[in-house]
N, C-alpha and C positions, 0 to 999 in steps of 0.2 A: 302793061306793067301791073295794073290793078288786079288783073286775073292771076298773075304769078304770085302776088302777095297773099291773096286769099288761099291759093293752093298751098303756099308755104305754111300758113297758120294751121290749115287743116292737117298737114303732115306732122306738126308738132304735138298735137293732142294725144295721140297714142303714146308718145314718149313720156309725157307728164303722168299719164295714168300708170305707166309701168313703174315710174319712180315712186309714186304713191303706194302702189301695191308692194313694191320692194321694201319700202320703209315700214309698212305695216307688218310685213313678214318678219323683218328683223326684230321689231318690237315684240311680236308674239313669240319668236324663238327665245329672246332674252327672258321674257316672262316665264316661259316653260323651263328654262335653265334654272332661273332663280327659284321658281316654285318647286322644281324637282329637288334642288339642293336643300330647301327648307324641309321638304317632305323627308328627305333622307336623314337630315340631322335631327328633326323633331319627331319623326315617325319611326323610321327604321334604324337610324343611328348606325348605318353599315360601317362607317369609319371609326366608330367608338369615340367620337368627339365628346359626347355627353359623359361617357365613362371617364375619359381623360380629365374633363373638367372636375368631375366628382373627386377623382384621385388627387387632384391638386388641392382640394379643400380638406382632404383627410389628414389628420395628425395622429401618427402612431406613437404609443408609449409601450416600451418593453416591460413586461412583468417578469422579474427574475424567478426562476425555479428555486425551491429550497433544496440545497445540497443535502444528500443523505448523511445520516449520522454513522459513526463508527463506534461499535459497542463491544464490550467484552462478553464473555460467555454468560454472565449473569445479567446482562443488560446495562451495566454501568457505562455511562457515556464517556468515550475517549475523545470524540470530535463531534461537533454539531454546528448547525447554522441557524441563524435567525434572519428573516427578511425585514429590511428596514427601508424607508423611503426618505429622500430629500425633496423638499418642496422648493421649486425654482420659479422665477417670474421673468417675463420680458417686460421691463418697466415702461418701454416706449408704447406698448399696447395698453397697459393698465392705466398709466397716467392720464391718457387722453379720454378715458372712458368715464362719462358722468353716470351712466346707468347701463344696464344690460338685461337682456331677456333670460328667463330661466323657466324651465318646465316644472310646474308644481305637480309632482306625481300624485299627491293626494287628491287634488281637484282635477287633474288631467287637463290643465290649461296653462297657457303662457302668462307669466307674471313679469312685471318690470321691477328690477331690483336696483337700488341706488348703489353707487360705489361705496359710500359710507356704510350702508347696511352690510355689504359684502365684507368690508374690512372688520366690522364688529363681529360678524359670524366667524370669520377666519381666526381672529384674535381669541375668541372663546375656545375654539377647537385646539389651538396651539398653546393656550395658557399664557399668552403674551399680552403686553399692554397694547391698546389700540393705536396709540401714537407710534409705537415701535413698528407695528405692522404696516401702518400707513407709510412710514419712512422707507420701509423695505420695498413697498410696491411702487414708490414714486421715484422717478429719475429718468436717466437716458441709457441705462445699461440694458443690453439685450439679454443678459444672463446674470441673474443674481439669486443666491441661495437664501431663501427666507427661513427655512428650518431644516434640521437634519435629524436622521435616525428616528423617524416616526414609525409607529407600528402600523400594520396593514389596515386595521379597522379605522384608525384615524385618517389614513390616506384616503380610504374609500369615502369617508364622510366629507373630506375636503374636496375631492373630485366632484361630488354631487353639488357643491356650491356653484360650479361652473363660472368661477371668477375669471374674467378676461386676462390672458397672458400667463395664467398660473398652470403649471404642469408638475407632475411628480416623476422622480427618477428612482427606480428601485435598485437596491444593493443587497447583497447577501454577505453577512458578516460571519466569519468562521471563528469558533471558540473551542478551546481545548481545556475543559474543566479540570483534568487531572495533570496538567502541565507536562512534565518530563516523563511521566509513567508511560512506558512503551512509546516514547516520543519518536524514536527512529523508525519504529514499525509503522506507526500511524502516518508519519510524514507531515508535510505542510504544503501551503499553496504559494504560487507566484502571483503577485498583484492581487491577492485575495480571491482569485477566480479559478486558476488552473493548477492542478496538482504538480508539484515539483519534486517530491521525494516520498518514499515509503508507499503505503497503500493509497494515499491521496493521489499519487502519480499513476500507479499501475491500474487503479480502479476508477480513474477519473470519469470515463464515459458513463459508468454505472451510477456514480455518485451525483453527477452534476444535474441530471434531469433535462427537461426541455423548457425554455422560457415561453411565457404566454405573451399576449399582446392586447392592448386596448386601443380601439380606433374611434375617434370622434371628429365631427365636421366643424371646420372653422370658416367663417364667411370672409368676404373681401375686406371687411373692416377689422379683421383680426379677432372678432368675437365668436364664441362658440354658438353654433346654431342649435337651439333647444330641442327642435324636433328633427334634427338631422341624424345622420348615421351615428350610432353608439353601439359598437360591437366589442364584445369581450371574449377573448380566447384564453381560457385559464391556463396557467403554467402547470406542467406535469413535474412534480417533485422527484428528486433522485431517490434511488433505493438506499435503505440502510444496509450496513454490512455488519454482521455479527461474527465475532472472532472466537477462537478456541481459548484465548488467553484468560487467565484469572488475574485481574488487576491488583488484587491484594498481594498475591504471591509475586507478581511482576515487580511491585514496589519493594517487597522484601528482598528479592534476588538482586535488584539493582543496588540496594543499599549494601548488601553483602559483598558483591564483587567490587563495588567502588571502594569499600573499606579495605579489601584485600589488595587491590591495586595501589591505593595510597600508602598502605603499610609497607609494601615491598618495592615501591618505586617503579612499578611496571609501566609499559607504554599503554597497554589496554588490557581489558579482561572481558570474559564472556561467561554467562551461565545459561544453560538451557535445561528446562524441565519438560519431559515428554511423557504422555500417557501411553504405556506399553500396549494396552488393549485396543486402542483406537488410532494411535499415531498422532493424536491431537497435541499441539504444542501448548503447554500450559504457561510457560514464560520463555522469553528470549531477552535476557538482560545484558546490556552493554554498559561500559563505563562512559562517563561524560556524556550521558544521553541528552540530546537536544530537547529543549522546550519548544514545541511547535508554535506557541504563542509569540516567541521571539527567537527564531532559529539563528539569526545573525550573531547571537552571543556565543554560539558554538563554533568551534573550528570546522572547516569543511570536511576534514577526514573523520569527524565524529558524528556526522549527520546521517550516516547510513546504518546498516545492521550488520556488524562484523560477524555475527553468528552464521551468516550465509554468504557474505561477500569476501571475507578474509580466508584464503587458502594457505595452509602452512604444512610443513612436515609434522605428522602427528606423533611420531616417536613410538614408544613401547605400547601404547594402547592398541596398536596394529597387531601386536602379538596374539590378540584374541582371534583375529582372522586366520593367522597362521595355524593356531591350534585347532580351530574349527575345520580347516581344510585337511589337516593331517588325520583328524579323527574320521571325517566324512569319507575320505579316500581310503580309509583302512590302513593307514601307514603308521599310526601311533595311537596311544590311548593315555588317559590321565596318569596311570601308574607305570607307564613304560619308563624304563630306566636308561640313563645316559651317563657315561663317564666323561666328565668335563674338566679339561686341564685349565690352568690359570689363564692362558690365551689359546685361541683356536685359529689355526691357519688352514685355508682351503683355497686351491687354485691361485696360490700366491697372495691371497688376501688374509690379513690377520685381524682378529676381532678380540676385544677384551670387554670386561664388565665395569660397572660403576663402583664396585668394591673389590678389594684384593682377596683372593682365595687360592687355595691349593687345588690339587686334583680332587674332584668330588663326584660322588654318585648321586645324581639328582633324578627325580621323576619329572615327567612333562609338567605336572602340576607345580612342582618346585621350581622349574625353570621360569614359569610365568609368575609364580608367587614371589620370586625374588628378581624378576625382570632381567634375566640373564641373556645378553646378546649372544654369548658364546653358545649356550645351549639351544637358543632359538635357531641359529644358523645350522648347528649340527643336526637338529631335528628337521628343520625346514628344507635341507638339501635333499630330503627324500622325495620332495615334490619337484617335478620338472619345471623349467622356466615358464613354459606355457601354463602349467597348472597354477603357479604362483600368481601370474598375471590374471588368469581367468577367475580365480577365487577372489581377488581384490575387486574385480569387475562385478562379480555376482553379489558382493556385499555393497554395491552402489558407489564404489570409488570411480571417479570420472563421470558420474551421473548427477546432474544438478537436481535438488529436491523439488524445485518448481512449486513453491508455496505462494507465489503471487507477489514477491518483492522484487525491486529492481536489482540488477547486477548480481544475480546469484551465481556463485562460483561452481564450476564443474570439477575443479581440481585438476591435477596433472597425473595421468597414468599412461606413461609411454609404452608402446608395444614392446613385448619381451625381446624381440630380435634387435631392438635398439639399445638395450641395457648394456652397460659396460661390465667389465669383470667384477667390479665391486657392487654396483647397483643391483645385480641379480641376487645378491644376498642381503643388502641393506633394506630392500623392500619388505623382507620378512619381519623386520622390527621397526618399520614406519619411517624409514629415511629413503630418499630418492623417489618419493611419491608425495603428493600434496592433496589436501582436502579441507573442507570447511568443518567447523564444529558440528553443524547439523548433519553432515554426512557421517561423521563419527558416531553421533548419537543414533542415527538411523541404523547403522551396522550393529550396535549393541542392542537396540530394540529388537532386531531380528532374533538374536540369541535368547533374549528375555521372553520372546513371544513364541517359543517352541519352534524356532527356525523359520518362521513366516515373517517376511518383511512387509511392513505397512508403510506406505508413503506418508510423510509428515503432512499434517493439515493445520493451516492457520485460519483460513476462512471457513466458518461453519455454515453460514447461510446468508441469503439476501432477503431483505424484508421489503416488500412492495409498499407504495404509499397507502394502499388500502389495508395494510396490516397482514396480508398473507405472506407466508414464509416459504422460500425456495431453498431447500437443503442442498448444499454442495456435495455431490456424491463422492465417496472415497474412491481412490484409484484401486485398480485390481491388486490384491495382495499376491505375493509370490513366495513359494517355498524355496528357501535357499539351502538349508540343510535339514536333515531329519530331526524329528522330535528327540530321538535318543541322543544324537550328536549335540543338540542344543542343551539338553540336560547335563551331559558330561562337561560341556564348557562352562555352564553355570556353576557346577560344583567346583571347577578349577578357580573361577572368579571368587566364589564365596570362601574357598580355602585360602586365597591370597589375603583375605581379611582376618580369618580365624587363625591361620598358621603362618602366613607369609609376612611381607613387609608393610602391609597397608592396614595394620590394626587400628590406626587412628580414624579410619572410615567407619568403624563400628558404631552402631546406635543401640542404646539399651532397649531391650524388648523386641528388636527387629533383626531379622537375618539380612545381611547385606553382602553383595558381591561387587567387586570393583577392580579397576586396573589403572595404574598410573602411566604417564608418558612424559618423556623428556627428549627434546630434539634441538639441534642447533638451528638458529634462526639466521638465514642469509641476510646480509646487509641490503638496505633498500635500493642502493645503486646497482645491485646485481653483480658487482665487480670486485668488491673488497672482502670477499670471503664471508665470515660469519660475525654477526654482531649480537651476541647474547644467545639466550635459549628460549624455548617455548615449554612451559610446564602445564600439564593437564592431568585431570582425573575424571574418569567416567565410571559411574556405578549404578546399581539397580537395587530395589527393595520393594517389598519383603521377598526373600528368595523362595519361600514356600509357595507364594503365588504372586509373582512380580507384577507391580502396578506402575512404577515410575522409574524413569531414567533421569539422572542428573549428570550433566557434563559441565566441568569447570575448566577454563583455560586462562592462563596468564601469559602475555607476550613480553619477553625480555625483562623479567624481574631482576632487580639488582641483588648482588650478593652471591654466595656460594650456591649454585643451583641444586646441589645435593643436600643442602640444608633447608631448602624451600619446600613447603608442603601445602597442597590445597585440601588436605584432609579435613581440617576444622571447618572451612567454609562449606565443603561438600556435606559434612555431617549436619551442619546448621540448616542448610537449605533443604536437604532430604528430610530431616526431622520435621521441619515446618510444613513441608508438603504432606507428609503422612498424617500429621495432626489436622491440617486443613480439610483433608478428604476423609477424616475419621477412619483411617485404615486400622484394622484390628492388629494387635501385636502378633508376632509370629508364633507358630506352634511347631513342635517337632524339633529334632536335633539338627544343628547346622552341619554343613559338610566340613570335614576336617581331613582332607586328603594329605597323605604324607608328602613332605617336601623333599625328603632324602630317601634313597633306596635303602631297604633293610638288608 
């Protein structure tokens, strides 16, 4: 038995040794795993744990970009922004802090700052009483506004105080120093940040710039780490936009059309002044123009720019296009004569004029000078239906000007094969077709500019934050009619002032050409027939070297439409424009084409 016991003990020795070795092996493996993990974390950081920890300590503050300004042609500010900061505090962090570390940049060392010293320094920068500042920093609120609307230099000095729990929030404040002057064109912002109307809307991406960012490191105790991360990514300010507008003339025109609208009880009115040589828009004046500082005071329908959004039947101003087409096609001339009865019937359609007359011998110039529908149809039927359509199209009808504003109207120019028996003739005198005031002005600019159409320009250039200017190139001009045709049509328009019905458009010392227009205005519901009239006048001066177009439109003025005239307001605005730009008085004799056949 004793021998068996000794043998059993000897057999167990190797088993114990193996267990010991196994235990040591497990311990070594565990140490290797732990050591390897420490090496990975502290040495290689393959998993990014150190970076993740750092990111948890970083506190970002957005630095707003300064929104670009909107300027008139002379640099007058129509819209601008200022950067301001609110100082806010997490009271739960600041209240429990007796002192905090701060990097003294002058000595390049960490200094200890008491809470009371920080309060004193902050009060000095804010211009506030120390007790008021202490009260603002003390409490249990996680978010409390200490001060508002601080300038950037003050915010920067406060940030360097490194007071616990204190951060800044940047805001951009938009101001419109000229109020309602060009208010609809400039537009306004939604929530103070995003463009909602006018150029503020369409040019939002260019104006708003790119926000910057400030990053600093906060420790577990909520205090800013003095020697921690402190990164600044500056904001990139938006570009300024320089317009072609003259703000003084814009104000003058707005006052003029508002007075005309109020006097005649019209729903709305528009005045456009355009530079013939460049296509630049000098003014686009609307009635009831909104003030972008408080757009809510204006009715929603008054917040746009009707000069480009409102399409209507232009009436007799369209006769200029009919005359141009007839002359360019070689089918008539200014002194071509027509025998015109009291009414004129063609293809079962009867047309009459705004005044009673017998059978008369009229020239083409006399037909336009006295705005005769009968004579216009008689002469215009020499053009085929397709020619009538194509010439309207060549003069830009059905083509939006695209000057950078929202909701620009293209107008309505239906294909010739869709015209009914009456419309194929009414388009000759501006009914059965619709267009905006700017489209009408563009057509007249073509004749004033020797037959060359220039696309209207509202945005002249973009100005970068560094001051460099990027000119907006003009669109390609296009020759619509010959110089000779344009000259003959200008003589017709000037004769309408010297010999025809529009003598009140005349301006002492200057030669003027013009055309009036009257059309029925469809009711807003589109079903109730007509609700009043649209009255317009478009003219150019000086005729010896045309410089400016002025277009005046009134929608649904009250009273006898044939007793309503836009002549005085046209004369006032054109006269002011010529004086503003120091245009020399006319030379030479004005055109006086006979209105009646000899």
